[in-house]
C-alpha positions in Angstrom: 233.1 53.0 38.8 231.1 56.3 38.4 230.6 58.7 41.3 228.7 61.9 41.7 229.2 64.9 44.0 227.2 68.2 44.3 228.8 71.1 45.8 227.0 73.7 47.9 226.7 76.1 45.0 224.7 73.3 42.8 227.7 72.5 40.7 227.7 68.5 39.8 230.8 66.6 39.7 230.9 63.3 38.0 234.1 61.0 38.0 235.5 57.8 36.8 238.3 56.6 38.2 240.5 54.3 35.8 243.7 53.4 37.7 245.3 51.5 34.9 245.9 54.6 33.1 248.3 57.4 33.3 246.3 60.6 32.0 243.2 62.4 33.3 240.7 64.1 30.9 238.7 67.0 32.6 235.9 68.9 31.2 233.5 71.6 32.2 230.1 71.5 30.7 227.5 74.3 30.2 223.9 73.6 29.2 224.5 76.4 26.6 224.3 76.0 23.1 222.5 77.3 20.1 219.2 76.0 21.3 219.4 78.7 24.0 220.0 81.7 21.8 217.5 83.9 19.6 217.5 85.8 16.5 219.4 88.8 17.8 222.3 86.7 19.5 222.7 83.7 17.6 226.1 82.4 17.5 226.9 83.7 21.3 227.6 80.2 22.7 230.2 79.7 20.1 231.7 83.3 20.2 232.1 82.9 23.9 233.7 79.6 23.6 236.3 81.3 21.2 236.9 84.2 23.7 237.5 82.2 26.7 240.8 81.0 25.1 241.9 84.7 24.3 243.4 85.6 27.7 242.5 85.8 31.3 243.5 88.7 33.9 246.7 86.8 34.6 247.7 85.1 31.2 247.6 85.8 27.3 246.4 83.3 25.1 249.7 82.4 24.3 250.3 81.7 27.8 247.4 79.3 27.8 248.8 77.4 24.9 252.3 77.4 26.3 250.9 75.8 29.8 249.3 73.0 28.2 252.1 72.4 25.6 254.6 72.5 28.4 253.2 69.4 30.1 252.4 67.6 26.7 248.7 68.2 27.3 245.7 68.6 25.1 243.1 71.6 25.6 240.3 72.5 23.2 236.5 73.1 23.3 233.4 72.5 21.3 229.8 74.0 21.4 226.8 72.2 20.1 223.0 72.5 20.0 222.5 71.9 23.6 225.8 72.4 25.3 229.4 74.0 25.4 232.3 72.0 27.0 236.1 73.1 27.7 238.2 70.2 28.1 241.8 69.3 28.9 243.7 66.2 28.6 247.1 65.8 30.6 249.2 63.4 32.5 247.5 62.4 35.6 250.5 64.2 37.5 249.4 67.5 36.1 245.7 67.5 37.0 246.0 70.4 39.6 247.4 72.6 36.5 244.6 71.4 34.5 241.7 72.4 36.9 243.6 75.7 38.0 243.8 76.9 34.2 240.0 75.8 33.4 238.9 77.6 36.4 240.9 80.6 35.3 239.5 80.9 31.9 235.9 80.4 33.2 236.1 83.0 35.7 238.7 85.6 34.7 238.6 85.8 30.9 238.8 89.5 30.0 236.8 89.5 27.0 238.8 92.1 25.6 236.9 94.4 23.0 240.0 94.3 20.8 240.1 90.8 20.9 236.7 90.2 20.3 236.7 91.9 17.1 239.7 89.6 15.9 237.7 86.8 16.9 234.8 87.9 15.2 236.7 88.0 12.1 238.1 84.4 12.9 234.6 83.4 13.0 233.5 84.7 9.8 236.2 82.9 8.0 234.8 79.9 9.6 231.6 80.6 8.4 233.0 81.2 5.0 234.9 77.8 5.3 231.3 76.3 5.8 230.1 77.8 2.6 233.1 76.2 0.7 232.1 72.8 2.0 228.9 71.8 0.3 228.5 68.6 2.4 228.3 70.8 5.4 226.1 73.6 4.0 223.4 71.1 3.0 223.2 69.4 6.5 223.0 73.2 7.7 220.3 73.7 5.3 218.5 70.6 6.4 218.7 71.4 10.0 217.2 74.9 9.6 214.5 74.0 7.3 213.2 70.9 9.7 213.5 73.0 12.5 212.4 76.2 10.9 210.6 77.3 14.0 212.7 76.3 16.6 215.8 77.7 18.4 217.4 74.3 17.8 217.5 74.8 14.1 219.8 78.0 14.4 223.5 77.7 13.2 226.0 76.8 15.7 228.4 79.5 14.3 225.6 82.2 14.1 225.3 84.4 10.9 227.1 87.4 9.5 224.3 89.4 10.6 224.2 88.2 14.0 228.0 88.0 14.9 227.7 91.9 14.1 225.0 92.2 17.2 227.3 90.8 19.7 229.4 92.9 21.8 231.0 92.7 25.2 227.8 93.5 27.1 226.0 91.0 25.2 228.7 88.3 26.1 228.6 89.3 29.9 224.8 89.0 30.1 224.7 85.8 28.5 227.6 84.4 30.9 225.6 85.8 33.7 222.7 84.0 32.9 223.9 80.6 31.6 227.6 80.2 33.0 226.2 79.3 36.5 226.9 76.5 38.7 223.4 75.1 38.7 223.9 75.0 34.8 227.0 73.2 34.7 228.9 69.7 35.2 232.5 69.1 35.9 233.2 65.6 34.4 236.5 64.0 34.9 237.8 60.5 33.8 241.1 58.9 34.3 243.5 58.1 37.1 243.4 60.3 40.3 243.6 60.6 44.0 239.9 61.1 44.8 240.2 63.2 48.1 243.0 65.7 46.4 241.0 66.0 43.1 237.6 66.8 45.0 239.7 69.4 47.1 241.3 71.0 44.1 237.7 71.2 42.6 236.3 72.7 45.8 239.1 75.4 46.0 238.6 76.6 42.3 234.8 76.3 42.1 233.5 76.3 45.6 232.9 80.2 45.6 231.1 80.2 42.1 227.8 81.7 43.0 224.8 83.0 40.7 221.5 84.5 40.7 220.1 81.1 41.7 217.8 81.2 38.7 218.3 79.1 35.5 216.7 80.4 32.4 214.3 77.7 31.2 213.6 77.9 27.5 210.8 76.0 25.8 212.4 73.1 24.6 209.5 71.4 22.7 210.5 70.8 19.2 208.2 71.2 16.3 209.1 69.5 12.6 208.8 71.3 9.5 208.4 68.9 6.5 209.4 71.0 3.4 211.6 70.3 0.7 214.1 72.8 -0.5 216.9 73.6 -2.9 220.1 75.9 -2.9 221.6 76.9 -6.1 225.4 77.0 -5.8 228.4 76.4 -8.3 229.4 72.9 -7.2 230.6 69.9 -9.0 228.3 67.5 -7.1 224.8 67.3 -6.3 224.1 67.0 -2.7 220.9 65.4 -1.1 220.2 65.2 2.6 216.9 64.1 3.9 215.7 63.6 7.4 213.0 62.1 9.4 211.7 62.6 13.1 213.9 60.6 15.2 213.8 60.0 19.0 214.8 61.9 22.1 218.0 61.1 24.4 215.8 59.3 26.9 213.6 57.5 24.8 212.9 53.7 25.1 213.4 53.2 21.4 216.7 55.1 21.0 218.8 51.9 21.0 216.4 50.0 18.5 216.9 53.2 16.4 220.7 52.8 16.6 220.3 49.2 15.2 218.0 50.5 12.4 220.4 53.3 11.6 223.4 50.9 11.4 221.6 48.5 8.8 220.1 51.4 6.6 223.3 53.5 6.4 225.5 53.6 9.3 228.6 51.5 8.3 230.4 50.5 4.9 228.3 47.0 5.0 224.9 48.8 5.4 222.2 48.8 3.0 222.6 52.2 1.2 226.3 51.8 0.8 226.4 48.4 -0.6 223.4 48.9 -3.0 224.0 52.5 -4.3 227.8 53.0 -3.9 229.5 49.6 -4.2 226.9 47.6 -6.5 225.8 50.5 -8.6 228.7 53.1 -8.2 226.5 56.1 -8.2 227.8 57.9 -5.1 231.1 58.4 -3.8 229.5 59.1 -0.3 226.3 58.2 1.4 225.7 57.3 5.0 222.8 57.9 7.4 223.0 58.8 11.1 220.9 59.7 14.0 221.0 63.2 15.8 219.8 62.7 19.6 218.6 65.8 21.4 217.2 66.1 24.9 213.5 66.8 23.6 213.6 65.1 20.0 215.9 64.1 17.1 216.3 63.3 13.6 217.4 60.3 11.2 219.2 61.7 8.4 220.6 60.5 5.3 223.1 62.0 3.0 224.4 61.4 -0.5 226.8 63.2 -2.8 226.9 62.5 -6.6 227.0 63.6 -10.1 223.9 65.8 -10.5 222.9 63.8 -13.4 222.3 60.9 -11.0 220.4 62.3 -8.4 217.1 61.2 -9.4 218.1 57.4 -9.6 219.8 57.9 -6.4 216.9 59.2 -4.9 214.7 56.7 -6.4 217.1 53.9 -5.0 217.0 55.8 -1.3 213.2 55.4 -1.5 213.4 51.8 -2.5 215.5 50.8 0.4 213.5 53.0 2.8 210.2 51.3 1.5 211.8 47.9 1.8 212.9 48.5 5.5 209.1 49.6 6.1 207.6 46.3 4.5 210.2 43.7 5.5 211.9 45.2 8.5 215.3 43.6 9.2 216.6 40.1 8.9 217.4 37.9 12.1 221.0 37.9 10.8 221.0 41.5 10.5 219.7 42.2 13.8 222.5 40.0 15.7 225.1 41.8 13.5 223.9 45.2 14.2 223.8 44.7 17.9 227.2 43.3 17.8 228.5 46.3 15.8 226.9 48.6 18.3 228.4 46.9 21.4 231.8 47.0 19.7 231.7 50.5 18.7 230.7 51.4 22.4 233.3 49.3 24.2 236.2 50.6 21.9 235.3 54.1 22.7 235.6 53.4 26.3 239.3 52.9 26.0 240.0 56.6 25.7 239.7 58.8 28.7 238.6 61.7 26.6 235.4 59.8 25.4 234.7 58.8 28.9 234.8 62.2 30.2 232.5 63.3 27.2 230.2 60.3 27.9 229.7 60.9 31.7 229.5 64.7 31.3 226.9 64.8 28.7 224.7 62.4 30.2 225.0 64.1 33.5 224.3 67.7 32.1 221.4 66.5 29.7 219.8 63.5 31.5 220.7 64.0 35.0 222.2 60.3 35.2 224.9 58.1 34.0 224.3 54.6 32.4 227.3 52.2 33.5 228.7 50.3 30.5 226.9 47.2 31.7 223.3 49.0 31.5 224.3 49.9 28.0 225.3 46.5 27.0 222.1 45.0 28.5 220.0 47.6 26.7 221.5 46.7 23.4 221.1 42.8 24.2 217.6 43.0 24.8 216.4 44.4 21.6 214.1 42.4 19.8 212.4 42.3 16.6 209.0 43.9 17.8 211.1 46.8 19.0 212.8 47.1 15.6 209.3 46.9 13.9 208.0 49.7 16.1 210.7 52.2 15.7 210.5 51.8 12.0 206.9 52.1 11.9 207.4 55.6 14.0 210.4 56.8 12.2 210.3 56.0 8.7 207.4 57.9 7.4 207.6 59.3 3.8 204.7 61.6 4.3 206.8 63.5 7.0 210.3 63.9 5.8 212.4 66.9 5.2 214.6 67.4 2.0 217.6 69.5 1.4 219.4 69.6 -2.1 222.4 71.6 -3.2 223.6 71.8 -6.7 224.2 74.1 -9.7 220.8 73.2 -11.1 217.6 73.2 -9.1 216.6 69.7 -8.1 213.6 70.7 -6.2 211.1 69.6 -8.6 212.6 66.1 -9.3 212.8 65.4 -5.5 209.3 66.3 -5.0 208.2 64.1 -7.6 209.9 61.0 -6.0 209.1 61.9 -2.4 205.4 63.2 -3.0 
């Protein structure tokens, strides 16, 4: 059962008590990601994520690691397009230690300039690592293409140029603007005593204050349908394409998830079975939805020998046209719904995934759907909704494509997807 509390300073706390486990996962979420950045400070959300692990007024970076390791816990963080999350998972007996540590990192990080320079170098190496991963690179190229005129299209890591612009004053100003209680959620899932948990959160977070004004940005997403290519000395050709998807609160979200499962979301999907298993033209091919607060994508990726890219692109187009003309079969609809429910329910067995689910939902939607509500939404999907979402999303006239290989493949792809 989910519960929600709001502190006097506007901080939201969402909890799920799971009495039959011995662990607890605690996350502090901020509505601050690359979507909140600009061309001058791109990468700052991710930079701050790194810096909060570099030491506080009373603890070094090693102290932070030793404290968590000393109780057999796990601590980490991640930055996305729309949010940043800092989280700890520990045995339920150590939840006070976990909350105290998260609060210390958020409120008392030193943001030392020497450590900043070290971490800037670490992030530059992270960017270089992405440059060495063509699959990641072509996805970034696609995102930056289809979201060309939107903040959400900016790379989460930033660029070598923008990282050079970020100093301690820039970091502190960003923290002042976005790391405020009204812009945050604490999510907790696991075994805990409710009163003691809330007292501990109050003790650590109730004095947190801000200007009382959230920096709202223009979240309306515009889509740019272009076909781009990047030449890089790699062995495979990498093909990535995207249609305009749906937003996080869209009524056709779950029908789209069903369509994605049948198209390319699993090993039994049409794309995988046709192009990989039957014809052996690729090692990797899949599709997936990206869901944001104000919009989304349906993306298809394939990696192949450069000589196969034309045939693979034709086969993908053929599968898309067949989906458009014939929709799904009743058997496929039943199978995909069971698949969705199974994946969702299995994910509920981890306190970490439950903490993530309720935290992100509260942060971006302002509400949490119970497992029963989610299962009901999936069960109620009908063939008319499937046809509607296919008609809305699968539009070959509105398609962004990115390719990456030794030879420029743009002309080939452009001719296929005219």
